[in-house]
C-alpha positions as CSV (number, residue, x, y, z in Angstrom):
1,M,0.0,0.0,0.0
2,N,1.1,3.5,-0.8
3,Y,0.3,6.7,1.1
4,W,-0.4,10.1,-0.5
5,L,-1.2,13.7,0.4
6,M,-3.7,15.4,-1.9
7,K,-4.5,19.1,-1.7
8,S,-7.7,20.8,-2.4
9,E,-8.9,24.3,-1.8
10,P,-11.9,23.9,0.6
11,D,-14.0,26.6,-1.2
12,A,-13.7,24.5,-4.4
13,F,-13.9,21.0,-2.9
14,S,-13.6,20.2,0.8
15,I,-13.4,17.1,3.0
16,D,-17.1,17.7,3.8
17,D,-18.0,17.8,0.1
18,L,-16.3,14.4,-0.3
19,K,-18.2,13.0,2.8
20,N,-21.5,14.2,1.4
21,R,-21.1,12.7,-2.1
22,P,-23.0,9.6,-3.1
23,D,-21.1,6.6,-1.8
24,R,-18.7,9.3,-0.3
25,T,-16.7,9.0,-3.6
26,E,-15.6,11.6,-6.1
27,P,-13.3,11.8,-9.1
28,W,-10.1,13.8,-8.3
29,D,-10.4,15.8,-11.5
30,G,-8.7,18.9,-12.8
31,V,-5.1,17.9,-12.2
32,R,-3.0,19.7,-14.8
33,N,0.5,19.0,-13.5
34,Y,2.4,16.2,-15.2
35,Q,4.2,15.0,-12.0
36,A,0.9,14.8,-10.1
37,R,-0.7,13.1,-13.1
38,N,2.1,10.6,-13.2
39,F,1.5,9.7,-9.5
40,M,-2.2,9.0,-10.3
41,R,-1.5,7.2,-13.5
42,D,1.6,5.2,-12.6
43,E,1.7,4.7,-8.8
44,M,-1.7,5.0,-7.2
45,K,-3.5,1.8,-6.5
46,V,-7.0,1.0,-5.2
47,G,-6.8,0.9,-1.5
48,D,-4.0,3.4,-1.1
49,R,-4.6,5.8,1.7
50,I,-4.7,9.6,1.4
51,F,-4.2,12.6,3.7
52,F,-6.8,15.1,2.5
53,Y,-5.2,18.5,2.8
54,H,-7.0,21.9,2.7
55,S,-4.8,24.5,1.0
56,N,-5.1,28.2,0.3
57,C,-7.3,28.8,3.3
58,K,-7.0,30.5,6.7
59,V,-5.5,27.4,8.4
60,P,-4.0,25.0,5.7
61,G,-3.5,21.5,6.9
62,I,-4.4,17.9,6.9
63,V,-8.1,17.6,7.7
64,G,-9.0,14.0,6.9
65,I,-8.3,10.6,5.4
66,A,-9.5,9.2,2.1
67,T,-8.8,6.1,0.0
68,V,-8.0,5.6,-3.7
69,A,-11.2,4.0,-4.9
70,S,-10.6,3.4,-8.6
71,E,-8.0,2.5,-11.2
72,P,-6.8,5.6,-13.2
73,Y,-9.0,6.7,-16.1
74,P,-9.3,9.7,-18.4
75,D,-10.4,13.0,-17.0
76,R,-13.5,13.9,-19.1
77,W,-13.1,17.6,-18.6
78,Q,-10.0,17.7,-20.9
79,F,-12.3,17.1,-23.9
80,D,-15.0,19.6,-23.0
81,P,-14.4,23.0,-24.7
82,D,-16.7,24.7,-22.1
83,S,-14.6,23.4,-19.2
84,K,-11.8,25.4,-17.5
85,Y,-9.9,22.1,-17.7
86,Y,-10.2,21.8,-21.4
87,D,-7.0,20.8,-23.2
88,P,-7.3,21.0,-27.0
89,K,-4.1,19.1,-27.4
90,S,-5.4,16.0,-25.6
91,D,-6.3,13.1,-27.9
92,P,-9.3,10.9,-26.9
93,D,-7.2,7.9,-28.2
94,N,-4.3,8.9,-26.0
95,P,-5.6,11.1,-23.2
96,R,-3.1,13.5,-21.6
97,W,-4.9,13.9,-18.3
98,I,-6.2,11.1,-16.0
99,L,-7.7,10.9,-12.6
100,V,-8.6,8.4,-9.8
101,D,-11.7,8.3,-7.7
102,V,-11.2,9.0,-4.0
103,K,-13.4,7.8,-1.2
104,Y,-14.0,9.5,2.2
105,E,-12.7,7.6,5.2
106,R,-12.9,10.0,8.1
107,H,-12.1,13.5,9.4
108,L,-9.1,13.8,11.6
109,D,-9.9,14.5,15.3
110,R,-8.2,17.9,14.7
111,V,-6.6,19.8,11.8
112,L,-2.8,19.1,11.5
113,S,-1.9,22.6,10.4
114,L,0.9,23.3,8.0
115,N,2.6,25.3,10.7
116,E,2.5,22.4,13.1
117,I,3.7,20.0,10.4
118,K,6.7,22.3,9.8
119,E,7.5,22.2,13.5
120,H,8.1,18.5,13.0
121,A,10.1,18.8,9.7
122,E,13.2,17.2,11.2
123,A,11.3,14.2,12.4
124,L,9.5,13.8,9.1
125,G,12.7,13.8,7.1
126,D,12.5,14.5,3.4
127,F,8.8,15.3,3.3
128,A,7.6,16.9,0.1
129,L,5.1,19.2,1.9
130,T,7.8,20.9,3.9
131,R,10.3,21.3,1.1
132,R,10.8,24.9,0.1
133,G,8.9,25.9,-3.1
134,N,6.9,22.6,-3.4
135,R,3.5,23.4,-4.9
136,L,2.4,20.0,-6.0
137,S,-1.2,19.1,-5.4
138,I,-0.4,15.4,-5.0
139,M,2.7,14.0,-3.2
140,P,3.8,10.7,-1.8
141,V,4.0,10.1,1.9
142,D,6.2,7.3,3.2
143,D,5.1,4.8,5.8
144,A,7.1,6.5,8.7
145,Q,5.8,9.9,7.8
146,W,2.2,8.6,7.6
147,D,2.5,7.0,11.1
148,Y,4.2,10.0,12.6
149,L,1.6,12.4,11.3
150,L,-1.3,10.2,12.5
151,G,0.5,10.1,15.9
152,L,0.3,13.9,16.0
153,E,-3.5,13.8,15.7
154,K,-3.9,12.5,19.3
155,Q,-1.6,15.1,20.8
């Protein structure tokens, strides 16, 4: 099993939005970064666990846990000229952009804020979220980082 951190702006799509979807599942659409796409396409597997992270808000941080709920498949919005995610260079026979479905698991007991996470940067080692200049919306989390961050939830 792999672990991931996936960022979403809560005014666009929040952990509560995911919880309230039918079957508590939603496509993780709109990703237009090649590295993030490659993580979904090449490395994510059904059952992988996800830290759901609220970004670009008053208190950015990890707010919940979700699970990868599907194999990767094409993001339909890349083919819709009326969508802000439309990509005229994407070919339906060889789609450029893919996604996975994510399923709500639970809210954390409390938000693990970015500031708090940064206070533990040394213990987390080479953690993508605390690397200077990292703006990826999807990033891997190793087993030790996952366990350490979950341990902070109860403090």
